[in-house]
C-alpha positions in Angstrom: 119.8 84.6 75.4 117.7 87.8 75.9 114.6 85.8 76.9 116.5 84.5 79.9 117.8 88.0 80.9 115.3 88.4 83.8 116.6 85.1 85.2 120.2 86.3 85.1 119.3 89.6 86.7 117.3 87.8 89.5 120.2 85.5 90.2 122.7 88.3 90.2 120.6 90.4 92.6 120.2 87.4 95.0 123.9 86.7 95.0 124.8 90.3 95.6 122.2 90.7 98.3 123.2 87.6 100.2 126.9 88.7 100.1 126.1 92.2 101.3 123.8 90.9 104.1 126.5 88.4 105.2 128.9 91.3 105.5 126.5 93.3 107.5 125.6 90.4 109.7 129.1 90.6 111.2 128.1 93.9 112.7 124.5 93.1 113.6 123.1 90.1 115.4 121.8 87.6 112.8 118.7 85.5 113.5 117.6 82.4 111.6 115.4 79.5 112.2 113.9 76.4 110.5 110.3 75.4 110.7 108.2 72.8 108.9 105.6 70.1 109.0 104.8 66.6 107.9 101.4 65.8 106.7 100.0 62.5 105.5 96.7 62.1 103.7 94.8 58.9 102.9 92.3 59.7 100.3 89.7 57.3 98.8 87.7 58.1 95.6 84.3 56.7 94.7 84.0 57.6 91.0 80.9 59.4 89.7 78.3 57.1 88.1 77.2 57.2 84.6 73.7 56.5 83.2 73.0 55.0 79.8 76.3 53.1 79.9 75.4 49.5 80.6 78.0 48.3 78.2 80.8 50.1 80.2 82.3 48.5 83.3 81.7 50.3 86.6 84.9 52.1 87.6 86.2 50.8 90.9 87.1 52.8 93.9 90.6 54.1 94.1 92.8 55.8 96.6 96.0 57.6 97.2 98.3 57.8 100.2 99.9 61.2 99.9 102.6 62.5 102.2 104.1 66.0 102.4 107.3 67.1 104.2 107.8 70.8 104.1 110.9 72.6 105.4 110.8 76.4 105.8 114.0 78.5 106.3 114.0 82.1 107.6 117.1 84.3 107.8 117.1 87.8 109.1 120.7 89.2 109.2 119.6 92.8 109.3 116.4 94.8 110.0 116.0 95.7 106.4 116.5 92.3 104.9 114.9 88.8 105.2 115.5 85.6 103.2 112.8 83.0 103.0 113.0 79.5 101.5 110.7 76.5 101.5 111.1 73.0 100.0 108.6 70.2 99.8 109.1 66.4 99.2 105.9 64.4 98.5 105.9 60.6 98.1 102.6 59.2 96.9 101.2 55.7 96.7 98.2 55.0 94.4 96.1 52.0 94.5 93.1 50.9 92.4 90.7 53.0 90.4 91.7 56.3 88.8 93.6 58.9 90.6 91.8 62.3 90.3 94.5 64.9 90.8 92.1 67.8 91.3 91.0 66.3 94.6 94.4 65.5 96.0 96.2 67.8 98.6 98.2 69.3 95.8 99.0 73.0 94.9 98.0 74.8 91.7 99.9 74.1 88.5 103.2 76.0 88.0 101.9 78.5 85.5 103.7 81.5 86.8 107.3 80.3 87.3 110.2 81.3 85.2 111.9 78.0 85.6 110.9 75.0 87.8 112.7 71.9 88.8 111.1 68.7 87.6 108.1 68.2 89.7 108.0 64.4 89.5 111.3 62.9 90.4 110.2 59.3 90.1 109.5 57.4 87.9 110.7 60.3 85.7 109.4 62.1 82.6 109.4 58.9 80.4 107.9 56.6 82.9 104.3 55.9 83.7 102.7 57.2 87.0 102.6 53.6 88.4 101.6 52.9 92.0 104.4 54.9 93.5 105.7 58.4 92.6 107.9 60.9 94.2 107.4 64.7 93.8 109.3 67.8 94.9 108.6 71.5 94.9 110.9 74.5 95.5 108.0 76.6 96.8 109.6 79.7 98.3 112.8 81.5 97.4 112.2 85.1 98.5 114.3 88.2 99.3 112.4 90.8 101.3 113.8 94.4 101.6 112.1 96.5 104.2 112.1 100.3 104.7 109.8 102.7 106.5 108.4 103.9 103.2 108.3 100.6 101.2 108.7 96.8 101.2 110.1 95.0 98.2 109.8 91.2 97.7 111.8 89.5 95.0 111.6 85.8 94.0 109.2 82.9 94.5 106.5 83.9 96.9 102.8 83.6 97.7 100.4 86.1 96.1 96.6 86.0 96.6 93.8 88.4 96.4 90.2 88.7 97.6 88.2 88.4 100.8 85.4 86.1 99.7 85.2 82.8 101.6 84.5 80.3 98.8 85.1 81.8 95.4 87.5 84.8 94.9 86.8 86.5 91.5 90.0 88.6 91.8 92.3 85.7 92.7 93.8 84.7 89.3 97.5 83.9 89.7 97.4 80.8 92.0 93.9 80.1 93.2 93.0 77.0 95.3 90.7 74.4 93.9 87.5 74.1 96.0 88.1 70.5 96.9 91.8 70.8 97.8 92.4 69.2 101.1 95.5 71.3 102.1 95.1 75.0 101.8 97.6 76.1 104.4 100.3 77.2 102.0 99.5 79.1 98.8 101.5 77.9 95.8 104.6 80.0 95.2 105.0 82.0 92.0 107.9 84.1 90.7 107.4 87.8 91.1 108.7 91.2 92.0 106.4 92.9 94.5 106.4 96.4 95.9 104.2 97.5 98.8 103.9 101.1 99.8 102.0 102.1 103.0 99.8 105.1 102.5 98.3 105.4 106.0 97.5 103.3 109.0 95.2 101.0 107.0 95.8 102.0 103.4 98.5 100.8 101.0 99.5 100.6 97.4 100.6 97.1 96.2 102.1 96.4 92.8 104.1 93.7 91.1 105.2 91.9 88.0 104.6 88.1 87.8 106.9 86.0 85.7 105.7 83.2 83.5 107.7 80.4 81.9 111.1 81.6 80.5 110.0 85.2 81.6 108.0 85.4 78.3 105.8 88.5 78.3 102.9 86.6 76.8 103.0 84.1 79.7 103.6 86.7 82.5 101.4 89.1 84.3 101.3 92.3 86.4 99.1 93.8 89.0 98.3 97.2 90.7 96.2 97.1 93.9 95.1 100.0 96.1 93.7 99.4 99.5 91.8 102.2 101.3 89.8 102.6 104.5 86.7 104.8 104.4 83.7 104.9 106.7 84.8 101.8 108.6 85.1 99.9 105.3 88.1 98.3 103.6 87.9 99.0 99.9 90.4 97.4 97.5 90.7 98.3 93.8 92.6 95.8 91.6 93.9 95.8 88.1 95.8 92.9 86.8 97.2 91.8 83.4 97.6 88.1 83.2 98.9 86.6 80.0 96.8 88.6 77.4 93.9 89.3 79.6 93.0 92.4 81.7 91.1 92.2 85.0 89.5 95.1 86.8 88.2 94.3 90.3 86.8 95.6 93.5 86.8 94.1 97.0 84.7 95.6 99.8 84.8 94.3 103.4 83.2 95.7 106.5 81.2 95.0 109.6 77.4 95.2 109.7 76.6 95.2 113.4 78.4 92.1 114.8 78.4 90.3 111.4 81.1 90.5 108.6 80.2 91.5 105.1 82.1 91.2 101.8 81.5 92.0 98.2 84.2 90.9 95.6 83.8 91.4 91.9 85.9 91.4 88.8 85.4 92.0 85.0 87.9 90.4 82.7 88.7 91.7 79.2 89.7 88.3 77.6 92.6 88.3 75.1 92.7 92.1 75.2 96.2 92.4 74.0 96.0 89.6 71.4 93.0 89.1 69.1 90.5 90.8 71.4 86.9 89.6 71.1 84.4 91.3 73.4 82.1 88.3 73.4 84.8 86.4 75.4 84.7 89.0 78.2 83.2 87.8 81.5 82.2 89.0 84.9 82.3 87.3 88.3 81.0 88.4 91.7 80.7 87.0 95.2 78.7 88.6 98.1 78.4 87.1 101.5 78.1 87.5 105.3 79.4 85.7 108.3 78.9 85.7 112.0 80.7 84.4 115.1 78.4 83.2 117.9 79.5 83.4 121.5 79.6 79.6 121.9 82.3 79.1 119.3 80.1 78.6 116.3 81.0 80.3 113.1 78.6 80.5 110.1 78.8 82.1 106.7 76.7 82.4 103.5 77.9 83.4 100.1 76.3 83.9 96.7 78.4 83.7 93.5 77.7 84.7 89.9 79.8 83.9 86.9 78.9 85.0 83.4 81.8 82.7 82.1 79.7 79.7 83.1 76.9 77.9 81.3 73.2 77.6 82.0 72.7 74.3 80.2 74.7 71.3 81.5 75.1 70.1 77.9 77.4 73.1 77.4 79.8 72.3 80.3 82.2 70.5 78.0 82.8 73.8 76.2 84.8 75.0 79.2 87.9 73.2 77.9 88.3 75.9 75.2 87.1 78.9 77.3 89.9 81.4 78.3 88.1 81.9 81.7 88.9 78.3 82.6 92.3 77.9 80.8 93.8 81.1 82.1 91.5 82.9 84.5 91.3 80.4 87.3 87.6 79.8 86.9 86.7 76.3 88.2 82.9 76.0 88.5 81.0 75.4 85.2 77.6 77.1 86.0 76.5 80.7 86.6 74.7 80.8 89.9 75.9 79.4 93.2 75.0 79.5 96.9 77.5 78.4 99.6 76.8 77.8 103.2 79.3 76.8 105.9 79.7 76.3 109.6 82.5 75.4 112.0 82.1 74.7 115.7 84.8 74.2 118.4 82.9 71.7 120.5 85.8 71.4 123.0 89.2 73.0 123.2 90.5 69.9 121.3 87.8 69.1 118.8 86.5 71.2 115.9 83.8 70.1 113.5 82.9 71.8 110.2 80.4 71.4 107.3 80.1 73.3 104.0 78.4 73.0 100.7 78.3 74.7 97.4 75.1 74.4 95.2 74.7 75.0 91.5 71.3 76.7 91.5 70.4 75.9 87.9 71.3 72.1 87.7 70.6 71.8 90.5 73.5 69.9 92.1 75.4 70.0 95.4 79.0 69.3 96.6 78.8 68.9 100.3 81.8 68.5 102.7 82.2 67.7 106.4 85.2 67.3 108.6 86.3 66.7 112.2 89.7 67.8 113.6 91.2 66.6 116.9 94.2 68.4 118.4 96.5 65.8 119.9 98.8 68.7 121.0 99.9 72.1 120.0 102.0 70.5 117.3 99.9 67.6 116.0 96.3 67.2 114.6 94.2 64.4 113.4 91.5 65.0 110.8 88.9 63.1 108.9 86.3 64.2 106.4 84.4 63.7 103.2 83.2 65.5 100.1 79.9 64.1 98.8 78.6 64.9 95.3 74.9 65.1 94.7 73.4 65.6 91.2 72.2 63.9 88.1 74.8 61.5 86.6 76.3 62.1 83.2 74.7 60.2 80.3 76.7 58.2 77.9 74.7 57.9 74.6 76.8 56.3 71.9 80.5 56.2 72.3 82.2 58.7 72.5 79.2 61.0 73.0 78.9 62.1 76.6 76.3 64.5 77.9 76.6 66.0 81.4 73.3 66.4 83.2 74.6 68.3 86.3 77.9 69.8 87.4 78.5 68.0 90.7 77.0 64.8 89.3 80.4 64.6 87.5 82.4 64.7 90.7 83.6 61.7 92.7 82.8 61.2 96.4 86.0 61.8 98.3 86.8 60.4 101.8 90.0 61.3 103.6 92.0 61.1 106.8 94.9 63.3 107.7 97.6 63.6 110.3 99.6 66.9 110.6 102.7 67.3 112.7 104.4 70.7 113.0 108.0 71.4 114.2 
């Protein structure tokens, strides 16, 4: 019973708050509105090749038609209170090949939610994935209390850290995967968050993030201070996630007409349970960007991760590394360089290209996209992610040896239509 106490408290607070706000709304003008969007993605996968595997059949191309309907509800019955809710319904149709979930327009796993409705409605927990599946997601359910000296957010909400453009070392609760096609909405997690303004551009941000069943060993907490000195934004972050402690810094400022950022974090792995210093790791990203007058935006970023590996043969060890299972680390190597560009060629057309390169393999994951604005409420998009690197080698079953990181990735081709209302 006691492990569910935070759930009972949360539900009680929500019921009382809504009742109180409804009473106050009789005296104040209440405002509410509903927004949303419908997005449809058609994604084709060309599986990565494999050398030394003549006896194995070549895996055929596969694809997924993935749709997402999202409804967002906002209710502001009083100046000091706002209620936010969002719900998604996602039917998917798979055909041929193997569906590679990491590349689909899907959010992060629900690792920081007290309780979650069943994500896959059809065919159900006992059925196979099949060619058709239906998913849903209660992604926001937030109460926001506002006062001149403090803002409090309670419930399912978006929490993200860091200013780096490609890899955010301090973002550990619900990070995006690099190849996610839809990054518009960050995955909602259950938390209590308090933000206290300390000045015009400074604040103190703290919170507790609930894991499954509100278990302490599956939950987290954070304390973040943002300051502004010498025309520089400086953010210091400490976060406890599961049994790990993160200490991070994020620096962002202008250098002439260019933007500069430095984001770094050191993680004490399993600090509160069987601490072993050899499992600690450090990650850092440093970069610069520039907006040209003709609508061209470019950036460059270098990333280092001591959690990664220098020899491709060791990449399979990531499955048992706490940095990958709990810390949100995605790339398998240590040294990366990323370059990106977007250009609004006309008021209706935007093109973009970006790549990330493992400097030690070496291997590259390159992407390009084109977006066409049909109207203010509708957009068409097409693009591709192309993997370049040495293929993995199959020696004798089941012995498999990676030879490069991005040589393990599929090529991904997609089209998308997005309609907002």
